[in-house]
C-alpha positions in Angstrom: -4.6 26.7 -65.3 -6.7 29.7 -65.4 -8.2 31.5 -62.8 -12.3 33.1 -62.8 -13.5 35.1 -59.9 -10.6 33.5 -57.6 -10.8 30.2 -58.6 -8.9 27.7 -60.6 -10.2 26.4 -63.5 -8.5 23.7 -65.8 -7.1 24.8 -69.1 -7.5 21.2 -70.6 -5.9 21.7 -73.9 -2.9 24.0 -72.8 -2.5 20.8 -69.8 -2.6 18.4 -72.5 0.1 20.1 -74.9 2.1 21.0 -72.2 2.0 17.4 -70.1 5.2 15.5 -70.3 5.1 12.0 -68.9 7.0 11.2 -65.7 10.6 9.8 -66.0 10.4 6.1 -65.1 12.1 5.3 -62.2 12.1 2.2 -60.0 13.6 1.3 -56.8 14.9 -2.1 -55.3 14.9 -4.0 -52.0 17.5 -7.0 -51.5 20.0 -8.9 -53.1 18.2 -10.7 -55.9 19.3 -11.2 -59.0 17.5 -10.4 -62.0 16.1 -13.8 -62.5 15.2 -14.2 -59.2 13.3 -10.9 -59.2 11.4 -11.9 -61.9 10.5 -15.4 -60.7 9.8 -14.3 -57.0 7.1 -11.7 -59.1 5.5 -14.4 -61.1 5.4 -17.4 -58.5 3.1 -14.8 -55.9 1.4 -13.7 -58.8 0.1 -17.1 -59.7 -0.2 -18.0 -55.8 -2.9 -15.3 -55.7 -5.2 -17.0 -59.0 -8.3 -18.3 -58.2 -11.3 -18.7 -60.1 -12.4 -15.1 -59.1 -9.4 -13.6 -60.3 -9.2 -15.7 -63.8 -13.1 -14.6 -64.5 -11.9 -10.6 -64.1 -8.9 -11.4 -66.3 -10.9 -13.3 -68.8 -13.8 -11.0 -68.8 -12.3 -7.5 -69.8 -14.1 -5.6 -72.7 -12.0 -3.2 -73.5 -14.6 -0.6 -73.4 -12.2 2.0 -71.6 -15.2 3.2 -69.2 -12.3 2.5 -66.4 -10.2 4.9 -68.3 -12.6 7.5 -68.3 -12.8 6.9 -64.1 -9.1 6.8 -63.2 -8.4 10.3 -62.1 -4.6 10.0 -63.3 -5.7 8.9 -67.0 -8.1 11.8 -66.8 -5.4 14.1 -65.8 -2.9 13.5 -68.5 -4.9 11.6 -71.2 -1.7 9.1 -71.0 -3.1 5.5 -72.2 -0.2 3.9 -69.3 -2.7 4.9 -66.8 -6.1 3.2 -68.0 -6.7 1.0 -64.8 -7.1 -2.2 -66.5 -3.6 -1.7 -68.2 -2.0 -1.7 -64.9 -3.1 -5.5 -64.3 -1.6 -6.3 -67.8 1.8 -8.2 -66.4 -0.8 -10.3 -64.1 -3.2 -11.2 -67.1 0.1 -11.7 -69.1 1.5 -14.4 -66.4 -1.9 -15.7 -65.5 -2.5 -16.4 -69.4 1.0 -18.2 -70.1 1.1 -19.8 -66.7 -2.1 -21.0 -65.5 -5.1 -20.2 -67.7 -7.1 -23.0 -69.5 -5.0 -22.4 -72.5 -2.0 -21.6 -71.4 0.2 -24.5 -73.1 -0.6 -23.5 -76.6 0.1 -19.6 -75.3 3.7 -20.6 -74.2 3.9 -23.1 -77.3 3.1 -20.5 -79.9 4.6 -17.3 -78.2 1.2 -15.3 -77.7 2.1 -14.4 -74.3 5.8 -14.2 -73.5 7.4 -14.2 -70.3 7.3 -11.2 -68.3 10.7 -9.3 -68.0 12.5 -7.3 -65.4 12.0 -4.2 -67.5 8.3 -4.5 -67.5 8.4 -4.7 -63.6 10.2 -2.0 -63.6 8.1 0.2 -65.4 4.7 -1.6 -63.9 6.2 -0.4 -60.0 5.1 3.2 -61.6 1.9 1.9 -62.7 1.1 -0.1 -59.6 2.7 2.5 -56.9 3.2 5.9 -58.0 0.0 6.0 -60.7 -2.4 4.3 -58.6 -4.3 5.1 -55.1 -6.7 1.9 -55.2 -9.1 4.4 -55.0 -11.5 1.5 -56.8 -13.3 4.3 -59.0 -12.4 2.2 -62.2 -14.0 -0.9 -60.2 -17.2 1.1 -59.5 -17.8 1.9 -63.2 -16.7 -1.6 -64.7 -19.5 -3.1 -66.4 -17.9 -6.5 -66.3 -18.0 -6.2 -62.5 -14.0 -6.6 -62.4 -12.6 -5.2 -59.3 -9.5 -3.5 -61.0 -8.0 -2.1 -57.8 -8.3 -5.1 -55.6 -6.2 -6.7 -58.5 -3.6 -4.1 -58.1 -3.5 -4.7 -54.6 -2.9 -8.5 -55.4 -0.5 -7.3 -57.8 1.6 -5.4 -55.2 2.0 -8.7 -53.2 4.2 -9.7 -55.9 6.2 -7.0 -56.2 6.9 -6.9 -52.4 8.0 -10.6 -52.5 10.5 -9.3 -55.8 11.9 -6.4 -53.7 10.5 -3.9 -56.8 8.2 -1.2 -54.5 9.3 2.4 -54.0 11.7 3.1 -51.5 10.0 5.4 -49.3 7.1 3.1 -48.9 9.0 -0.2 -48.4 10.9 1.7 -45.2 7.5 3.0 -43.9 5.9 -0.2 -44.1 9.1 -1.7 -42.6 9.2 0.8 -39.6 5.5 0.1 -39.2 6.5 -3.9 -38.9 9.7 -3.2 -36.2 7.9 -0.3 -34.1 4.4 -0.6 -34.6 3.6 2.4 -35.8 4.8 3.7 -39.5 5.9 7.4 -37.9 7.4 5.3 -35.1 5.0 6.1 -32.3 5.9 3.9 -29.3 3.7 3.0 -26.8 5.3 5.5 -24.5 4.9 8.8 -26.8 1.5 7.5 -27.5 0.7 8.0 -23.8 2.8 11.2 -23.7 0.5 12.9 -26.4 -2.8 11.6 -24.8 -1.6 13.4 -21.3 -0.9 16.5 -23.2 -4.3 16.3 -25.1 -6.1 15.3 -22.0 -4.3 18.7 -19.8 -4.8 21.0 -22.9 -8.3 20.3 -23.5 -9.5 19.1 -19.8 -10.8 15.8 -20.8 -10.5 12.6 -19.3 -9.0 9.7 -21.6 -9.0 6.8 -20.3 -5.4 4.4 -21.3 -5.1 0.8 -20.7 -8.5 0.0 -19.1 -8.5 -3.7 -18.3 -12.1 -4.1 -19.2 -14.2 -2.2 -21.9 -17.2 -2.3 -24.3 -15.4 0.3 -27.1 -11.6 -0.1 -27.7 -10.8 3.4 -29.6 -8.0 3.5 -32.2 -5.7 6.2 -33.8 -3.5 6.6 -36.7 0.0 7.9 -36.7 -0.8 10.8 -38.8 -3.2 12.2 -36.2 -0.9 11.3 -33.4 2.1 12.9 -34.9 0.1 15.8 -37.0 -3.3 16.1 -35.7 -3.0 15.5 -32.4 -6.3 17.2 -31.5 -8.2 14.1 -32.9 -7.5 12.1 -29.4 -8.8 14.7 -27.6 -12.1 15.0 -29.9 -12.5 11.1 -29.7 -12.3 11.5 -25.9 -15.1 14.1 -25.8 -17.1 12.4 -28.2 -17.3 9.0 -26.1 -17.4 10.5 -22.7 -20.1 12.6 -24.1 -22.0 9.4 -25.2 -21.5 7.6 -21.9 -19.5 4.8 -23.3 -17.2 2.4 -21.3 -14.1 3.3 -23.5 -10.5 3.1 -23.6 -7.3 3.7 -25.3 -4.4 0.8 -25.2 -0.8 1.0 -25.8 -0.9 -2.4 -26.7 -3.5 -2.0 -30.0 -3.5 1.6 -30.7 -2.1 1.9 -34.4 -4.7 1.6 -36.8 -3.0 2.4 -40.1 -1.7 -0.6 -41.9 1.4 -0.5 -44.2 1.7 -3.7 -44.8 -1.5 -3.7 -46.7 -0.5 -0.6 -49.0 3.2 -2.1 -49.5 1.8 -5.6 -50.0 3.2 -7.3 -47.4 0.6 -9.9 -46.3 2.8 -10.8 -43.5 3.1 -7.3 -42.0 -0.5 -6.6 -42.8 -1.5 -9.8 -40.6 0.8 -8.7 -37.9 -0.5 -4.8 -37.9 -4.1 -6.3 -37.6 -3.7 -9.0 -35.0 -2.5 -6.3 -32.7 -5.5 -4.6 -32.6 -7.6 -8.0 -32.5 -5.8 -8.9 -29.8 -6.0 -6.0 -27.5 -10.0 -5.8 -28.1 -10.6 -9.4 -27.7 -8.3 -9.1 -24.0 -10.5 -5.8 -22.8 -13.4 -8.0 -24.1 -15.0 -5.0 -26.6 -17.7 -5.1 -28.3 -16.6 -2.6 -30.5 -13.9 -1.1 -32.2 -13.8 2.3 -33.2 -11.3 2.9 -36.1 -10.1 6.5 -36.8 -10.5 9.2 -39.3 -8.5 6.9 -41.8 -9.3 5.3 -45.0 -6.7 2.5 -45.0 -7.4 1.6 -41.6 -11.2 1.1 -42.3 -10.6 -1.1 -45.4 -7.8 -3.1 -43.5 -9.9 -4.1 -40.5 -13.4 -3.5 -41.6 -13.5 -5.5 -44.8 -9.9 -7.8 -44.2 -9.9 -8.5 -40.4 -11.4 -11.5 -40.4 -9.4 -12.9 -42.8 -6.2 -11.9 -41.6 -7.8 -13.3 -38.2 -8.7 -16.7 -39.7 -12.2 -16.5 -38.3 -15.1 -13.9 -37.8 -14.4 -10.9 -35.8 -15.9 -11.3 -31.9 -16.5 -7.4 -32.0 -18.5 -5.0 -33.9 -16.1 -2.7 -36.1 -17.2 1.4 -36.8 -15.2 3.8 -38.6 -15.6 6.7 -36.4 -18.0 8.6 -38.9 -20.5 5.8 -38.6 -20.5 5.8 -34.8 -20.8 9.3 -34.5 -24.2 8.7 -37.1 -25.4 6.1 -35.0 -25.1 8.1 -31.8 -26.4 11.4 -32.9 -29.3 9.3 -34.4 -29.9 7.6 -31.6 -29.9 10.6 -29.3 -26.9 9.6 -27.5 -24.9 12.9 -28.0 -26.3 15.8 -29.2 -25.0 19.0 -30.8 -25.7 22.5 -31.4 -26.4 23.5 -35.2 -23.7 25.5 -37.3 -24.4 28.3 -39.3 -21.9 27.5 -42.4 -21.8 26.2 -45.6 -19.8 22.7 -46.0 -18.6 20.3 -48.5 -17.6 17.2 -47.9 -14.6 15.2 -49.5 -15.3 11.0 -49.4 -12.9 9.3 -48.5 -12.1 6.4 -51.1 -11.8 3.4 -48.8 -14.6 4.4 -46.3 -17.4 5.5 -49.0 -17.0 4.2 -52.6 -14.6 1.2 -51.0 -16.1 0.9 -47.4 -19.7 1.7 -47.9 -19.8 4.0 -45.1 -21.1 6.9 -47.7 -24.3 7.8 -45.7 -22.8 8.3 -42.3 -20.9 11.7 -42.8 -24.2 13.0 -44.1 -26.0 11.8 -41.5 -23.9 13.6 -38.8 -23.8 16.6 -41.2 -27.6 16.6 -40.8 -27.5 16.6 -37.3 -24.8 19.3 -37.4 -27.5 21.7 -39.6 -24.7 22.8 -41.6 -25.3 24.1 -45.2 -24.2 20.9 -47.0 -22.8 21.7 -50.6 -22.6 18.5 -52.2 -19.6 18.0 -54.8 -20.5 17.1 -58.1 -19.4 13.4 -58.4 -19.6 13.5 -54.9 -20.4 10.2 -52.8 -19.4 6.8 -54.0 -18.1 9.0 -57.3 -15.7 11.4 -55.7 -12.7 11.8 -57.0 -9.3 10.5 -55.1 -7.5 13.2 -53.3 -4.5 11.2 -55.1 -2.8 10.2 -51.8 -4.3 7.3 -50.8 -2.8 3.6 -51.6 1.0 5.0 -50.3 1.4 7.7 -52.9 1.4 10.3 -50.6 5.0 8.6 -49.2 6.3 8.2 -52.3 8.6 11.7 -53.1 9.1 11.0 -56.7 5.2 10.6 -57.1 4.5 14.3 -55.8 4.7 16.1 -59.7 1.9 13.7 -60.9 0.4 14.1 -57.5 -0.2 17.4 -57.3 -1.2 17.4 -61.6 -4.2 14.9 -60.0 -5.4 17.2 -57.5 -6.1 19.9 -59.9 -9.5 17.6 -60.0 -10.2 17.9 -56.2 -9.8 21.5 -56.5 -12.4 22.4 -59.1 -14.7 19.8 -57.6 -14.2 21.7 -54.1 -14.0 25.2 -55.5 -17.4 24.9 -57.9 -19.3 24.5 -54.6 -18.1 27.8 -53.2 -18.6 26.5 -50.1 -17.2 27.8 -46.1 -15.6 25.2 -45.5 -14.0 21.6 -46.7 -14.6 18.5 -44.1 -13.3 15.1 -44.8 -13.2 11.7 -42.3 -9.8 10.6 -43.3 -6.2 11.7 -41.9 -4.4 10.7 -45.2 -6.8 12.6 -47.3 -6.3 15.4 -45.0 -2.3 14.9 -45.2 -2.8 15.0 -49.1 -5.0 18.3 -48.8 -2.6 20.0 -46.8 0.4 19.3 -49.1 -1.1 20.1 -52.1 -2.7 23.4 -50.4 0.8 24.4 -49.7 2.0 23.8 -53.0 -0.5 25.8 -54.7 -1.0 28.2 -52.3 -4.8 27.3 -52.7 -7.3 29.0 -50.2 -9.0 25.9 -48.7 -8.1 24.2 -45.7 -9.0 20.3 -44.7 -11.0 20.0 -41.9 -12.2 17.0 -39.4 -15.8 16.1 -39.4 -15.6 14.6 -36.0 -13.5 17.5 -34.2 -16.6 19.6 -35.8 -18.9 17.6 -34.0 -16.8 17.7 -30.8 -16.8 21.5 -31.3 -20.2 21.6 -30.9 -21.5 19.2 -28.1 -24.3 20.4 -26.3 -23.3 21.0 -22.9 -25.2 18.5 -21.2 -23.0 15.8 -23.4 -19.6 17.5 -22.8 
């Protein structure tokens, strides 16, 4: 990587020559035998098969477009990181076990049985080198949801006890304590009191009846607590009947990231039950992309029926409130570039909301090349930021973001996802980079007009 006018630029040929594939390591959970791990993985792969997955697995043209869309493949030129290859074992199991010609595949040995060695290598491909960002799904000419298939494959890997240790322990802690970082209801309430005093803002907690339930993520509570005060200032300014609840505050869903659907459902139902209990008409999710995907697009499936309330990411709430005149903001004389969280924009469909907010703020918004739905992932999603052995590869991938941001020459960098913010902070420290990720919501809270504050 070279520097031009203080900016980092990628010397692609030097990078290619210097690249060394990472050592493939794997972790295991439980005391299953090798044969049992394979059996469990195959059973749960097959369990997920339906007509849609069959059409996906039979529909690939091997055109290679997904390879050029994947930040891991683009930064390494390693064919293993071609997205469609990451579901090859899924395809192998389908062809051999349940496909229309499964009998012949087994009879003539066209598709071999999946081995434990393949599953161990697959752990690296499904977890260390995939953020489930969905850029591959977006460009596939056959409409194959590769990212969705990766998530489905993780279900089998979890049941086989074959997921990265850190991700498993984080998801386990979330299941046991209600929070991936161990934030208890008491600690959450203490933090709220601290932020209320420090920022002189009223923060309602455990109100019995409210129109809006606001949620947070553990990362915000622990690392970016000002997010709680910002949320309160905005909802108060909008005149909402709202509350935080100590029995339903954690929006992050590590059950979804790890592949454990039981843990995913349990985390989702905590929020749903809290919202139903207070008669909420709207649940406002925090600056967390995975929280948005888990509740907005998967919540009803976990609940077993349509959700009895509206689900909004905080950027959507801000856009609606500003467009309707419920809150007003002062103009901000800065140039800003915005990083789209994959699960909010590309996978979630809320791309326009942040741009509406930036327009109201009056900033000089400098769109990144390949911004919006085609934005490059920060490299930390899908639980990757928790996996220590994946750090070297994650930092390598992050150089795409560095070039993308620096090309805008913007004064400030904003996003609306605390997980992205954590990934940026980590890589900023690693590279000694000049850009610091900021919060779109916090910029709004800091610039509310006086009659709204």
